[in-house]
C-alpha positions in Angstrom: -15.3 -9.0 -28.5 -18.8 -10.5 -29.7 -22.0 -9.1 -28.1 -24.1 -12.1 -29.7 -23.2 -14.2 -26.6 -25.6 -14.3 -23.7 -24.6 -12.3 -20.8 -25.6 -14.8 -18.1 -24.4 -18.3 -18.7 -25.6 -20.2 -15.7 -26.8 -23.8 -15.7 -30.7 -23.0 -16.0 -30.4 -20.6 -18.9 -28.0 -23.0 -20.9 -30.5 -26.0 -20.2 -33.3 -23.8 -21.7 -31.3 -23.3 -25.0 -31.7 -25.6 -28.0 -28.8 -27.8 -29.3 -28.2 -25.3 -32.1 -28.0 -22.3 -29.7 -25.5 -24.1 -27.7 -23.3 -25.0 -30.8 -23.2 -21.3 -31.9 -22.3 -20.3 -28.3 -19.5 -22.7 -28.5 -18.4 -21.5 -31.8 -18.4 -17.9 -30.8 -16.4 -18.7 -27.6 -13.9 -20.4 -29.4 -13.3 -17.4 -31.8 -13.0 -15.1 -28.4 -10.7 -17.6 -27.1 -8.3 -17.7 -30.2 -8.5 -13.8 -30.6 -7.4 -13.3 -26.7 -4.6 -16.0 -27.4 -3.4 -13.9 -30.1 -3.3 -10.8 -27.9 -1.7 -12.7 -25.3 1.1 -13.9 -27.4 1.5 -10.3 -28.5 1.8 -8.9 -25.3 4.4 -11.6 -24.1 6.3 -10.6 -27.0 6.3 -7.0 -26.1 7.0 -7.8 -22.5 10.2 -9.8 -23.4 11.2 -7.0 -26.0 10.9 -4.4 -23.1 12.6 -6.5 -20.6 15.7 -6.8 -23.0 15.8 -3.0 -23.7 15.1 -2.2 -20.0 18.3 -4.3 -19.1 20.7 -2.4 -21.4 22.8 0.4 -20.7 26.1 2.1 -21.5 27.9 -0.8 -19.4 26.6 -3.8 -21.8 25.6 -2.2 -24.9 26.8 0.1 -27.3 24.3 2.8 -26.2 26.1 6.3 -24.9 26.0 7.1 -21.2 23.5 10.1 -22.0 21.0 7.7 -23.2 21.0 5.6 -19.8 18.1 5.8 -17.6 19.3 6.7 -14.1 18.3 3.9 -11.6 19.9 2.7 -8.5 22.8 0.4 -8.9 22.6 -2.9 -6.7 26.1 -2.8 -5.6 26.0 0.8 -4.1 28.0 1.4 -0.9 26.3 1.3 2.5 26.0 4.6 3.9 28.7 5.6 6.4 27.8 4.7 10.0 26.9 8.1 12.0 29.0 8.6 15.0 27.1 8.6 18.3 28.1 12.1 19.7 30.0 13.8 17.0 28.2 15.7 14.6 29.7 15.8 10.9 32.4 18.3 10.6 32.2 21.1 8.2 35.0 21.8 5.7 37.7 24.3 6.2 39.3 25.3 9.6 37.4 24.1 12.7 36.4 26.3 15.6 38.7 26.1 18.5 41.6 25.1 16.4 44.7 27.1 16.6 46.3 27.7 13.4 50.0 27.4 12.3 51.5 29.8 9.7 54.7 29.2 7.7 57.8 31.5 8.3 58.3 33.4 5.5 61.9 34.0 3.8 62.9 37.7 5.2 65.9 38.0 2.9 65.0 39.1 -0.7 67.6 38.2 -3.2 66.2 40.4 -6.1 63.3 42.4 -7.0 61.9 42.1 -10.4 59.9 45.2 -11.2 57.5 46.1 -14.1 59.2 47.3 -17.4 57.7 50.3 -19.1 
């Protein structure tokens, strides 16, 4: 901010300064405080703007789903409980299971061949 302020503002060094120097320090500090308050206000406004835009997605605004940021949903289903002795089965026919086949129709009514 302003480099005119003394770096070490302890009680002894302030007692050695004149009244006009102390007034100057106070004036400089008030300028710095005003600048910092402006910066704080701008940053608070930016934080609020970002919070609002963060909470918008395709469910609660007109944004397309492709613009959504992928984040975990709070109402996500709980993972299924693991069976104690049974591992997860693989898809398809299981080992040790005897299959059944359908009996086909042995009588053919007609045959349709290729026409040339």
